[in-house]
CHARMM internal coordinates of N, CA and C (Angstrom, degrees):
IC EDIT
DIST 1 N 1 CA 1.4400
DIST 1 CA 1 C 1.5268
ANGL 1 N 1 CA 1 C 108.24
DIST 1 C 2 N 1.3361
ANGL 1 CA 1 C 2 N 116.24
DIHE 1 N 1 CA 1 C 2 N 133.44
DIST 2 N 2 CA 1.4536
ANGL 1 C 2 N 2 CA 119.37
DIHE 1 CA 1 C 2 N 2 CA -178.62
DIST 2 CA 2 C 1.5252
ANGL 2 N 2 CA 2 C 110.74
DIHE 1 C 2 N 2 CA 2 C -80.22
DIST 2 C 3 N 1.3010
ANGL 2 CA 2 C 3 N 114.65
DIHE 2 N 2 CA 2 C 3 N 150.02
DIST 3 N 3 CA 1.4563
ANGL 2 C 3 N 3 CA 120.02
DIHE 2 CA 2 C 3 N 3 CA -178.96
DIST 3 CA 3 C 1.5299
ANGL 3 N 3 CA 3 C 108.77
DIHE 2 C 3 N 3 CA 3 C -88.83
DIST 3 C 4 N 1.3167
ANGL 3 CA 3 C 4 N 116.37
DIHE 3 N 3 CA 3 C 4 N 130.77
DIST 4 N 4 CA 1.4538
ANGL 3 C 4 N 4 CA 122.24
DIHE 3 CA 3 C 4 N 4 CA 179.85
DIST 4 CA 4 C 1.5268
ANGL 4 N 4 CA 4 C 107.80
DIHE 3 C 4 N 4 CA 4 C -99.10
DIST 4 C 5 N 1.3339
ANGL 4 CA 4 C 5 N 115.87
DIHE 4 N 4 CA 4 C 5 N 130.91
DIST 5 N 5 CA 1.4592
ANGL 4 C 5 N 5 CA 119.45
DIHE 4 CA 4 C 5 N 5 CA 176.93
DIST 5 CA 5 C 1.5121
ANGL 5 N 5 CA 5 C 109.08
DIHE 4 C 5 N 5 CA 5 C -76.21
DIST 5 C 6 N 1.3150
ANGL 5 CA 5 C 6 N 115.55
DIHE 5 N 5 CA 5 C 6 N 122.31
DIST 6 N 6 CA 1.4574
ANGL 5 C 6 N 6 CA 121.46
DIHE 5 CA 5 C 6 N 6 CA 178.98
DIST 6 CA 6 C 1.5178
ANGL 6 N 6 CA 6 C 108.08
DIHE 5 C 6 N 6 CA 6 C -112.55
DIST 6 C 7 N 1.3189
ANGL 6 CA 6 C 7 N 115.23
DIHE 6 N 6 CA 6 C 7 N 137.22
DIST 7 N 7 CA 1.4518
ANGL 6 C 7 N 7 CA 120.59
DIHE 6 CA 6 C 7 N 7 CA 177.46
DIST 7 CA 7 C 1.5258
ANGL 7 N 7 CA 7 C 107.94
DIHE 6 C 7 N 7 CA 7 C -117.20
DIST 7 C 8 N 1.3209
ANGL 7 CA 7 C 8 N 117.34
DIHE 7 N 7 CA 7 C 8 N 121.29
DIST 8 N 8 CA 1.4636
ANGL 7 C 8 N 8 CA 119.87
DIHE 7 CA 7 C 8 N 8 CA 179.85
DIST 8 CA 8 C 1.5236
ANGL 8 N 8 CA 8 C 111.71
DIHE 7 C 8 N 8 CA 8 C -60.65
DIST 8 C 9 N 1.3156
ANGL 8 CA 8 C 9 N 115.99
DIHE 8 N 8 CA 8 C 9 N 146.84
DIST 9 N 9 CA 1.4565
ANGL 8 C 9 N 9 CA 120.80
DIHE 8 CA 8 C 9 N 9 CA -176.58
DIST 9 CA 9 C 1.5292
ANGL 9 N 9 CA 9 C 112.17
DIHE 8 C 9 N 9 CA 9 C -63.23
DIST 9 C 10 N 1.3061
ANGL 9 CA 9 C 10 N 117.85
DIHE 9 N 9 CA 9 C 10 N -30.95
DIST 10 N 10 CA 1.4690
ANGL 9 C 10 N 10 CA 120.58
DIHE 9 CA 9 C 10 N 10 CA 179.68
DIST 10 CA 10 C 1.5282
ANGL 10 N 10 CA 10 C 110.70
DIHE 9 C 10 N 10 CA 10 C -61.82
DIST 10 C 11 N 1.3172
ANGL 10 CA 10 C 11 N 117.80
DIHE 10 N 10 CA 10 C 11 N -39.09
DIST 11 N 11 CA 1.4638
ANGL 10 C 11 N 11 CA 121.13
DIHE 10 CA 10 C 11 N 11 CA 178.31
DIST 11 CA 11 C 1.5251
ANGL 11 N 11 CA 11 C 109.98
DIHE 10 C 11 N 11 CA 11 C -67.93
DIST 11 C 12 N 1.3215
ANGL 11 CA 11 C 12 N 117.36
DIHE 11 N 11 CA 11 C 12 N -39.76
DIST 12 N 12 CA 1.4608
ANGL 11 C 12 N 12 CA 120.80
DIHE 11 CA 11 C 12 N 12 CA 177.46
DIST 12 CA 12 C 1.5264
ANGL 12 N 12 CA 12 C 110.48
DIHE 11 C 12 N 12 CA 12 C -62.48
DIST 12 C 13 N 1.3306
ANGL 12 CA 12 C 13 N 117.11
DIHE 12 N 12 CA 12 C 13 N -41.99
DIST 13 N 13 CA 1.4612
ANGL 12 C 13 N 13 CA 121.03
DIHE 12 CA 12 C 13 N 13 CA 178.43
DIST 13 CA 13 C 1.5305
ANGL 13 N 13 CA 13 C 110.95
DIHE 12 C 13 N 13 CA 13 C -62.48
DIST 13 C 14 N 1.3263
ANGL 13 CA 13 C 14 N 117.37
DIHE 13 N 13 CA 13 C 14 N -41.27
DIST 14 N 14 CA 1.4601
ANGL 13 C 14 N 14 CA 120.68
DIHE 13 CA 13 C 14 N 14 CA 179.99
DIST 14 CA 14 C 1.5294
ANGL 14 N 14 CA 14 C 111.04
DIHE 13 C 14 N 14 CA 14 C -67.34
DIST 14 C 15 N 1.3322
ANGL 14 CA 14 C 15 N 117.08
DIHE 14 N 14 CA 14 C 15 N -40.21
DIST 15 N 15 CA 1.4577
ANGL 14 C 15 N 15 CA 120.05
DIHE 14 CA 14 C 15 N 15 CA 178.29
DIST 15 CA 15 C 1.5252
ANGL 15 N 15 CA 15 C 111.15
DIHE 14 C 15 N 15 CA 15 C -66.54
DIST 15 C 16 N 1.3223
ANGL 15 CA 15 C 16 N 117.35
DIHE 15 N 15 CA 15 C 16 N -34.62
DIST 16 N 16 CA 1.4625
ANGL 15 C 16 N 16 CA 120.87
DIHE 15 CA 15 C 16 N 16 CA 175.36
DIST 16 CA 16 C 1.5263
ANGL 16 N 16 CA 16 C 110.28
DIHE 15 C 16 N 16 CA 16 C -66.14
DIST 16 C 17 N 1.3140
ANGL 16 CA 16 C 17 N 116.81
DIHE 16 N 16 CA 16 C 17 N -37.81
DIST 17 N 17 CA 1.4632
ANGL 16 C 17 N 17 CA 120.83
DIHE 16 CA 16 C 17 N 17 CA 177.11
DIST 17 CA 17 C 1.5260
ANGL 17 N 17 CA 17 C 110.80
DIHE 16 C 17 N 17 CA 17 C -63.13
DIST 17 C 18 N 1.3212
ANGL 17 CA 17 C 18 N 117.27
DIHE 17 N 17 CA 17 C 18 N -37.72
DIST 18 N 18 CA 1.4622
ANGL 17 C 18 N 18 CA 121.09
DIHE 17 CA 17 C 18 N 18 CA 177.36
DIST 18 CA 18 C 1.5223
ANGL 18 N 18 CA 18 C 109.81
DIHE 17 C 18 N 18 CA 18 C -62.57
DIST 18 C 19 N 1.3301
ANGL 18 CA 18 C 19 N 116.86
DIHE 18 N 18 CA 18 C 19 N -43.17
DIST 19 N 19 CA 1.4679
ANGL 18 C 19 N 19 CA 120.59
DIHE 18 CA 18 C 19 N 19 CA 178.27
DIST 19 CA 19 C 1.5267
ANGL 19 N 19 CA 19 C 110.84
DIHE 18 C 19 N 19 CA 19 C -61.02
DIST 19 C 20 N 1.3368
ANGL 19 CA 19 C 20 N 116.79
DIHE 19 N 19 CA 19 C 20 N -39.47
DIST 20 N 20 CA 1.4590
ANGL 19 C 20 N 20 CA 120.64
DIHE 19 CA 19 C 20 N 20 CA 178.46
DIST 20 CA 20 C 1.5323
ANGL 20 N 20 CA 20 C 110.72
DIHE 19 C 20 N 20 CA 20 C -63.90
DIST 20 C 21 N 1.3131
ANGL 20 CA 20 C 21 N 117.56
DIHE 20 N 20 CA 20 C 21 N -44.00
DIST 21 N 21 CA 1.4601
ANGL 20 C 21 N 21 CA 121.15
DIHE 20 CA 20 C 21 N 21 CA 179.76
DIST 21 CA 21 C 1.5300
ANGL 21 N 21 CA 21 C 109.78
DIHE 20 C 21 N 21 CA 21 C -64.44
DIST 21 C 22 N 1.3374
ANGL 21 CA 21 C 22 N 117.48
DIHE 21 N 21 CA 21 C 22 N -38.97
DIST 22 N 22 CA 1.4620
ANGL 21 C 22 N 22 CA 120.49
DIHE 21 CA 21 C 22 N 22 CA 177.24
DIST 22 CA 22 C 1.5290
ANGL 22 N 22 CA 22 C 110.72
DIHE 21 C 22 N 22 CA 22 C -63.24
DIST 22 C 23 N 1.3242
ANGL 22 CA 22 C 23 N 117.12
DIHE 22 N 22 CA 22 C 23 N -39.37
DIST 23 N 23 CA 1.4632
ANGL 22 C 23 N 23 CA 121.40
DIHE 22 CA 22 C 23 N 23 CA 177.44
DIST 23 CA 23 C 1.5329
ANGL 23 N 23 CA 23 C 110.57
DIHE 22 C 23 N 23 CA 23 C -63.29
DIST 23 C 24 N 1.3253
ANGL 23 CA 23 C 24 N 116.52
DIHE 23 N 23 CA 23 C 24 N -45.64
DIST 24 N 24 CA 1.4590
ANGL 23 C 24 N 24 CA 120.31
DIHE 23 CA 23 C 24 N 24 CA 179.25
DIST 24 CA 24 C 1.5218
ANGL 24 N 24 CA 24 C 111.41
DIHE 23 C 24 N 24 CA 24 C -61.58
DIST 24 C 25 N 1.3269
ANGL 24 CA 24 C 25 N 116.74
DIHE 24 N 24 CA 24 C 25 N -36.87
DIST 25 N 25 CA 1.4666
ANGL 24 C 25 N 25 CA 121.03
DIHE 24 CA 24 C 25 N 25 CA 177.90
DIST 25 CA 25 C 1.5224
ANGL 25 N 25 CA 25 C 110.46
DIHE 24 C 25 N 25 CA 25 C -65.70
DIST 25 C 26 N 1.3412
ANGL 25 CA 25 C 26 N 117.14
DIHE 25 N 25 CA 25 C 26 N -43.37
DIST 26 N 26 CA 1.4726
ANGL 25 C 26 N 26 CA 120.44
DIHE 25 CA 25 C 26 N 26 CA 179.69
DIST 26 CA 26 C 1.5207
ANGL 26 N 26 CA 26 C 111.67
DIHE 25 C 26 N 26 CA 26 C -63.42
DIST 26 C 27 N 1.3198
ANGL 26 CA 26 C 27 N 117.20
DIHE 26 N 26 CA 26 C 27 N -34.82
DIST 27 N 27 CA 1.4718
ANGL 26 C 27 N 27 CA 121.92
DIHE 26 CA 26 C 27 N 27 CA -179.25
DIST 27 CA 27 C 1.5273
ANGL 27 N 27 CA 27 C 112.00
DIHE 26 C 27 N 27 CA 27 C -86.19
DIST 27 C 28 N 1.3235
ANGL 27 CA 27 C 28 N 117.79
DIHE 27 N 27 CA 27 C 28 N 6.42
DIST 28 N 28 CA 1.4708
ANGL 27 C 28 N 28 CA 124.35
DIHE 27 CA 27 C 28 N 28 CA 178.95
DIST 28 CA 28 C 1.5254
ANGL 28 N 28 CA 28 C 112.78
DIHE 27 C 28 N 28 CA 28 C 58.70
DIST 28 C 29 N 1.3209
ANGL 28 CA 28 C 29 N 116.94
DIHE 28 N 28 CA 28 C 29 N 33.23
DIST 29 N 29 CA 1.4617
ANGL 28 C 29 N 29 CA 121.25
DIHE 28 CA 28 C 29 N 29 CA 175.94
DIST 29 CA 29 C 1.5269
ANGL 29 N 29 CA 29 C 109.89
DIHE 28 C 29 N 29 CA 29 C -82.28
DIST 29 C 30 N 1.3269
ANGL 29 CA 29 C 30 N 116.57
DIHE 29 N 29 CA 29 C 30 N -33.95
DIST 30 N 30 CA 1.4697
ANGL 29 C 30 N 30 CA 121.17
DIHE 29 CA 29 C 30 N 30 CA 177.94
DIST 30 CA 30 C 1.5243
ANGL 30 N 30 CA 30 C 108.83
DIHE 29 C 30 N 30 CA 30 C -120.95
DIST 30 C 31 N 1.3279
ANGL 30 CA 30 C 31 N 115.80
DIHE 30 N 30 CA 30 C 31 N 153.67
DIST 31 N 31 CA 1.4623
ANGL 30 C 31 N 31 CA 120.10
DIHE 30 CA 30 C 31 N 31 CA -179.78
DIST 31 CA 31 C 1.5274
ANGL 31 N 31 CA 31 C 110.73
DIHE 30 C 31 N 31 CA 31 C -89.74
DIST 31 C 32 N 1.3219
ANGL 31 CA 31 C 32 N 115.85
DIHE 31 N 31 CA 31 C 32 N 177.18
DIST 32 N 32 CA 1.4712
ANGL 31 C 32 N 32 CA 121.29
DIHE 31 CA 31 C 32 N 32 CA -176.72
DIST 32 CA 32 C 1.5208
ANGL 32 N 32 CA 32 C 112.49
DIHE 31 C 32 N 32 CA 32 C -60.96
DIST 32 C 33 N 1.3201
ANGL 32 CA 32 C 33 N 117.02
DIHE 32 N 32 CA 32 C 33 N -40.20
DIST 33 N 33 CA 1.4607
ANGL 32 C 33 N 33 CA 120.21
DIHE 32 CA 32 C 33 N 33 CA -178.77
DIST 33 CA 33 C 1.5190
ANGL 33 N 33 CA 33 C 112.29
DIHE 32 C 33 N 33 CA 33 C -63.47
DIST 33 C 34 N 1.3162
ANGL 33 CA 33 C 34 N 116.84
DIHE 33 N 33 CA 33 C 34 N -45.55
DIST 34 N 34 CA 1.4602
ANGL 33 C 34 N 34 CA 120.89
DIHE 33 CA 33 C 34 N 34 CA 179.27
DIST 34 CA 34 C 1.5256
ANGL 34 N 34 CA 34 C 110.37
DIHE 33 C 34 N 34 CA 34 C -66.86
DIST 34 C 35 N 1.3361
ANGL 34 CA 34 C 35 N 116.19
DIHE 34 N 34 CA 34 C 35 N -39.65
DIST 35 N 35 CA 1.4653
ANGL 34 C 35 N 35 CA 120.83
DIHE 34 CA 34 C 35 N 35 CA 178.26
DIST 35 CA 35 C 1.5325
ANGL 35 N 35 CA 35 C 110.26
DIHE 34 C 35 N 35 CA 35 C -59.24
DIST 35 C 36 N 1.3264
ANGL 35 CA 35 C 36 N 116.58
DIHE 35 N 35 CA 35 C 36 N -50.77
DIST 36 N 36 CA 1.4677
ANGL 35 C 36 N 36 CA 120.62
DIHE 35 CA 35 C 36 N 36 CA -179.28
DIST 36 CA 36 C 1.5221
ANGL 36 N 36 CA 36 C 111.85
DIHE 35 C 36 N 36 CA 36 C -61.87
DIST 36 C 37 N 1.3316
ANGL 36 CA 36 C 37 N 116.93
DIHE 36 N 36 CA 36 C 37 N -41.52
DIST 37 N 37 CA 1.4607
ANGL 36 C 37 N 37 CA 121.19
DIHE 36 CA 36 C 37 N 37 CA 178.64
DIST 37 CA 37 C 1.5320
ANGL 37 N 37 CA 37 C 110.74
DIHE 36 C 37 N 37 CA 37 C -60.43
DIST 37 C 38 N 1.3284
ANGL 37 CA 37 C 38 N 116.68
DIHE 37 N 37 CA 37 C 38 N -49.14
DIST 38 N 38 CA 1.4696
ANGL 37 C 38 N 38 CA 121.15
DIHE 37 CA 37 C 38 N 38 CA -178.14
DIST 38 CA 38 C 1.5279
ANGL 38 N 38 CA 38 C 111.54
DIHE 37 C 38 N 38 CA 38 C -64.11
DIST 38 C 39 N 1.3105
ANGL 38 CA 38 C 39 N 116.86
DIHE 38 N 38 CA 38 C 39 N -45.30
DIST 39 N 39 CA 1.4648
ANGL 38 C 39 N 39 CA 120.75
DIHE 38 CA 38 C 39 N 39 CA -179.36
DIST 39 CA 39 C 1.5235
ANGL 39 N 39 CA 39 C 110.65
DIHE 38 C 39 N 39 CA 39 C -61.95
DIST 39 C 40 N 1.3226
ANGL 39 CA 39 C 40 N 117.52
DIHE 39 N 39 CA 39 C 40 N -43.80
DIST 40 N 40 CA 1.4639
ANGL 39 C 40 N 40 CA 120.29
DIHE 39 CA 39 C 40 N 40 CA 179.54
DIST 40 CA 40 C 1.5274
ANGL 40 N 40 CA 40 C 111.74
DIHE 39 C 40 N 40 CA 40 C -63.45
DIST 40 C 41 N 1.3370
ANGL 40 CA 40 C 41 N 117.22
DIHE 40 N 40 CA 40 C 41 N -41.54
DIST 41 N 41 CA 1.4701
ANGL 40 C 41 N 41 CA 120.38
DIHE 40 CA 40 C 41 N 41 CA 177.82
DIST 41 CA 41 C 1.5297
ANGL 41 N 41 CA 41 C 110.71
DIHE 40 C 41 N 41 CA 41 C -62.53
DIST 41 C 42 N 1.3360
ANGL 41 CA 41 C 42 N 116.86
DIHE 41 N 41 CA 41 C 42 N -44.71
DIST 42 N 42 CA 1.4599
ANGL 41 C 42 N 42 CA 120.75
DIHE 41 CA 41 C 42 N 42 CA -178.95
DIST 42 CA 42 C 1.5289
ANGL 42 N 42 CA 42 C 111.56
DIHE 41 C 42 N 42 CA 42 C -66.62
DIST 42 C 43 N 1.3288
ANGL 42 CA 42 C 43 N 117.28
DIHE 42 N 42 CA 42 C 43 N -40.64
DIST 43 N 43 CA 1.4624
ANGL 42 C 43 N 43 CA 119.93
DIHE 42 CA 42 C 43 N 43 CA 178.26
DIST 43 CA 43 C 1.5205
ANGL 43 N 43 CA 43 C 111.50
DIHE 42 C 43 N 43 CA 43 C -64.11
DIST 43 C 44 N 1.3325
ANGL 43 CA 43 C 44 N 117.20
DIHE 43 N 43 CA 43 C 44 N -39.09
DIST 44 N 44 CA 1.4619
ANGL 43 C 44 N 44 CA 120.37
DIHE 43 CA 43 C 44 N 44 CA 176.92
DIST 44 CA 44 C 1.5241
ANGL 44 N 44 CA 44 C 111.25
DIHE 43 C 44 N 44 CA 44 C -63.63
DIST 44 C 45 N 1.3394
ANGL 44 CA 44 C 45 N 117.07
DIHE 44 N 44 CA 44 C 45 N -37.90
DIST 45 N 45 CA 1.4634
ANGL 44 C 45 N 45 CA 120.46
DIHE 44 CA 44 C 45 N 45 CA 178.19
DIST 45 CA 45 C 1.5249
ANGL 45 N 45 CA 45 C 110.87
DIHE 44 C 45 N 45 CA 45 C -67.07
DIST 45 C 46 N 1.3326
ANGL 45 CA 45 C 46 N 117.06
DIHE 45 N 45 CA 45 C 46 N -38.13
DIST 46 N 46 CA 1.4712
ANGL 45 C 46 N 46 CA 120.33
DIHE 45 CA 45 C 46 N 46 CA 177.51
DIST 46 CA 46 C 1.5196
ANGL 46 N 46 CA 46 C 110.32
DIHE 45 C 46 N 46 CA 46 C -64.36
DIST 46 C 47 N 1.3163
ANGL 46 CA 46 C 47 N 117.35
DIHE 46 N 46 CA 46 C 47 N -43.43
DIST 47 N 47 CA 1.4733
ANGL 46 C 47 N 47 CA 121.07
DIHE 46 CA 46 C 47 N 47 CA 178.33
DIST 47 CA 47 C 1.5276
ANGL 47 N 47 CA 47 C 110.13
DIHE 46 C 47 N 47 CA 47 C -61.04
DIST 47 C 48 N 1.3308
ANGL 47 CA 47 C 48 N 117.01
DIHE 47 N 47 CA 47 C 48 N -42.03
DIST 48 N 48 CA 1.4671
ANGL 47 C 48 N 48 CA 121.26
DIHE 47 CA 47 C 48 N 48 CA 178.49
DIST 48 CA 48 C 1.5258
ANGL 48 N 48 CA 48 C 110.47
DIHE 47 C 48 N 48 CA 48 C -62.72
DIST 48 C 49 N 1.3297
ANGL 48 CA 48 C 49 N 117.60
DIHE 48 N 48 CA 48 C 49 N -45.36
DIST 49 N 49 CA 1.4664
ANGL 48 C 49 N 49 CA 120.86
DIHE 48 CA 48 C 49 N 49 CA 179.18
DIST 49 CA 49 C 1.5293
ANGL 49 N 49 CA 49 C 111.49
DIHE 48 C 49 N 49 CA 49 C -63.17
DIST 49 C 50 N 1.3215
ANGL 49 CA 49 C 50 N 116.79
DIHE 49 N 49 CA 49 C 50 N -40.93
DIST 50 N 50 CA 1.4674
ANGL 49 C 50 N 50 CA 119.90
DIHE 49 CA 49 C 50 N 50 CA 179.58
DIST 50 CA 50 C 1.5236
ANGL 50 N 50 CA 50 C 111.39
DIHE 49 C 50 N 50 CA 50 C -66.04
DIST 50 C 51 N 1.3321
ANGL 50 CA 50 C 51 N 117.36
DIHE 50 N 50 CA 50 C 51 N -31.32
DIST 51 N 51 CA 1.4617
ANGL 50 C 51 N 51 CA 120.21
DIHE 50 CA 50 C 51 N 51 CA 179.76
DIST 51 CA 51 C 1.5286
ANGL 51 N 51 CA 51 C 111.42
DIHE 50 C 51 N 51 CA 51 C -71.50
DIST 51 C 52 N 1.3397
ANGL 51 CA 51 C 52 N 118.03
DIHE 51 N 51 CA 51 C 52 N -20.60
DIST 52 N 52 CA 1.4610
ANGL 51 C 52 N 52 CA 121.72
DIHE 51 CA 51 C 52 N 52 CA 179.27
DIST 52 CA 52 C 1.5240
ANGL 52 N 52 CA 52 C 112.75
DIHE 51 C 52 N 52 CA 52 C -79.26
DIST 52 C 53 N 1.3193
ANGL 52 CA 52 C 53 N 116.20
DIHE 52 N 52 CA 52 C 53 N -15.90
DIST 53 N 53 CA 1.4697
ANGL 52 C 53 N 53 CA 119.93
DIHE 52 CA 52 C 53 N 53 CA -172.36
DIST 53 CA 53 C 1.5252
ANGL 53 N 53 CA 53 C 110.85
DIHE 52 C 53 N 53 CA 53 C -71.33
DIST 53 C 54 N 1.3254
ANGL 53 CA 53 C 54 N 115.44
DIHE 53 N 53 CA 53 C 54 N 123.74
DIST 54 N 54 CA 1.4630
ANGL 53 C 54 N 54 CA 123.40
DIHE 53 CA 53 C 54 N 54 CA 171.50
DIST 54 CA 54 C 1.5244
ANGL 54 N 54 CA 54 C 106.70
DIHE 53 C 54 N 54 CA 54 C -146.18
DIST 54 C 55 N 1.3180
ANGL 54 CA 54 C 55 N 119.18
DIHE 54 N 54 CA 54 C 55 N -173.06
DIST 55 N 55 CA 1.4646
ANGL 54 C 55 N 55 CA 120.98
DIHE 54 CA 54 C 55 N 55 CA -175.92
DIST 55 CA 55 C 1.5310
ANGL 55 N 55 CA 55 C 112.47
DIHE 54 C 55 N 55 CA 55 C -62.30
DIST 55 C 56 N 1.3313
ANGL 55 CA 55 C 56 N 117.45
DIHE 55 N 55 CA 55 C 56 N -40.14
DIST 56 N 56 CA 1.4662
ANGL 55 C 56 N 56 CA 119.99
DIHE 55 CA 55 C 56 N 56 CA 179.19
DIST 56 CA 56 C 1.5223
ANGL 56 N 56 CA 56 C 111.11
DIHE 55 C 56 N 56 CA 56 C -65.55
DIST 56 C 57 N 1.3191
ANGL 56 CA 56 C 57 N 115.75
DIHE 56 N 56 CA 56 C 57 N -40.44
DIST 57 N 57 CA 1.4575
ANGL 56 C 57 N 57 CA 121.01
DIHE 56 CA 56 C 57 N 57 CA 179.41
DIST 57 CA 57 C 1.5298
ANGL 57 N 57 CA 57 C 110.29
DIHE 56 C 57 N 57 CA 57 C -64.73
DIST 57 C 58 N 1.3158
ANGL 57 CA 57 C 58 N 116.92
DIHE 57 N 57 CA 57 C 58 N -42.25
DIST 58 N 58 CA 1.4661
ANGL 57 C 58 N 58 CA 122.09
DIHE 57 CA 57 C 58 N 58 CA -179.68
DIST 58 CA 58 C 1.5185
ANGL 58 N 58 CA 58 C 111.18
DIHE 57 C 58 N 58 CA 58 C -64.48
DIST 58 C 59 N 1.3061
ANGL 58 CA 58 C 59 N 117.63
DIHE 58 N 58 CA 58 C 59 N -38.45
DIST 59 N 59 CA 1.4590
ANGL 58 C 59 N 59 CA 121.19
DIHE 58 CA 58 C 59 N 59 CA -176.23
DIST 59 CA 59 C 1.5338
ANGL 59 N 59 CA 59 C 114.06
DIHE 58 C 59 N 59 CA 59 C -83.21
DIST 59 C 60 N 1.3179
ANGL 59 CA 59 C 60 N 118.33
DIHE 59 N 59 CA 59 C 60 N -8.36
DIST 60 N 60 CA 1.4621
ANGL 59 C 60 N 60 CA 121.84
DIHE 59 CA 59 C 60 N 60 CA 179.13
DIST 60 CA 60 C 1.5297
ANGL 60 N 60 CA 60 C 109.08
DIHE 59 C 60 N 60 CA 60 C -83.98
DIST 60 C 61 N 1.3222
ANGL 60 CA 60 C 61 N 116.43
DIHE 60 N 60 CA 60 C 61 N 112.28
DIST 61 N 61 CA 1.4672
ANGL 60 C 61 N 61 CA 122.54
DIHE 60 CA 60 C 61 N 61 CA -175.61
DIST 61 CA 61 C 1.5184
ANGL 61 N 61 CA 61 C 112.21
DIHE 60 C 61 N 61 CA 61 C -64.01
DIST 61 C 62 N 1.3123
ANGL 61 CA 61 C 62 N 119.02
DIHE 61 N 61 CA 61 C 62 N -24.80
DIST 62 N 62 CA 1.4659
ANGL 61 C 62 N 62 CA 121.75
DIHE 61 CA 61 C 62 N 62 CA -179.17
DIST 62 CA 62 C 1.5252
ANGL 62 N 62 CA 62 C 112.80
DIHE 61 C 62 N 62 CA 62 C -65.32
DIST 62 C 63 N 1.3194
ANGL 62 CA 62 C 63 N 117.80
DIHE 62 N 62 CA 62 C 63 N -19.97
DIST 63 N 63 CA 1.4623
ANGL 62 C 63 N 63 CA 121.15
DIHE 62 CA 62 C 63 N 63 CA 179.39
DIST 63 CA 63 C 1.5183
ANGL 63 N 63 CA 63 C 112.39
DIHE 62 C 63 N 63 CA 63 C -78.40
DIST 63 C 64 N 1.3220
ANGL 63 CA 63 C 64 N 117.39
DIHE 63 N 63 CA 63 C 64 N -3.56
DIST 64 N 64 CA 1.4648
ANGL 63 C 64 N 64 CA 120.31
DIHE 63 CA 63 C 64 N 64 CA -176.28
DIST 64 CA 64 C 1.5266
ANGL 64 N 64 CA 64 C 112.44
DIHE 63 C 64 N 64 CA 64 C -116.82
DIST 64 C 65 N 1.3278
ANGL 64 CA 64 C 65 N 116.77
DIHE 64 N 64 CA 64 C 65 N 8.09
DIST 65 N 65 CA 1.4584
ANGL 64 C 65 N 65 CA 120.72
DIHE 64 CA 64 C 65 N 65 CA 178.58
DIST 65 CA 65 C 1.5289
ANGL 65 N 65 CA 65 C 108.30
DIHE 64 C 65 N 65 CA 65 C -87.91
DIST 65 C 66 N 1.3112
ANGL 65 CA 65 C 66 N 115.51
DIHE 65 N 65 CA 65 C 66 N 126.07
DIST 66 N 66 CA 1.4600
ANGL 65 C 66 N 66 CA 120.30
DIHE 65 CA 65 C 66 N 66 CA 178.49
DIST 66 CA 66 C 1.5172
ANGL 66 N 66 CA 66 C 107.98
DIHE 65 C 66 N 66 CA 66 C -95.63
DIST 66 C 67 N 1.2986
ANGL 66 CA 66 C 67 N 115.14
DIHE 66 N 66 CA 66 C 67 N 125.25
DIST 67 N 67 CA 1.4625
ANGL 66 C 67 N 67 CA 120.88
DIHE 66 CA 66 C 67 N 67 CA 178.68
DIST 67 CA 67 C 1.5173
ANGL 67 N 67 CA 67 C 108.79
DIHE 66 C 67 N 67 CA 67 C -84.15
DIST 67 C 68 N 1.3128
ANGL 67 CA 67 C 68 N 116.01
DIHE 67 N 67 CA 67 C 68 N 128.86
DIST 68 N 68 CA 1.4665
ANGL 67 C 68 N 68 CA 119.58
DIHE 67 CA 67 C 68 N 68 CA 179.54
DIST 68 CA 68 C 1.5075
ANGL 68 N 68 CA 68 C 110.69
DIHE 67 C 68 N 68 CA 68 C -118.91
END
COOR INIT
IC SEED 1 N 1 CA 1 C
IC BUILD
């Protein structure tokens, strides 16, 4: 059986937040300092989420539900 790469929804939400911050930076809504602060916070959260991933985490379906 082939292994399917699963990405938890929390990581997808954080990556979407990064895209939003990049958009705000391009439109000059936020300055460089705020941009760097937000990006660093989001990257740290992604690293934390990735460190939680193990077999139990991967097999728990609740980690893949996206809240809208």
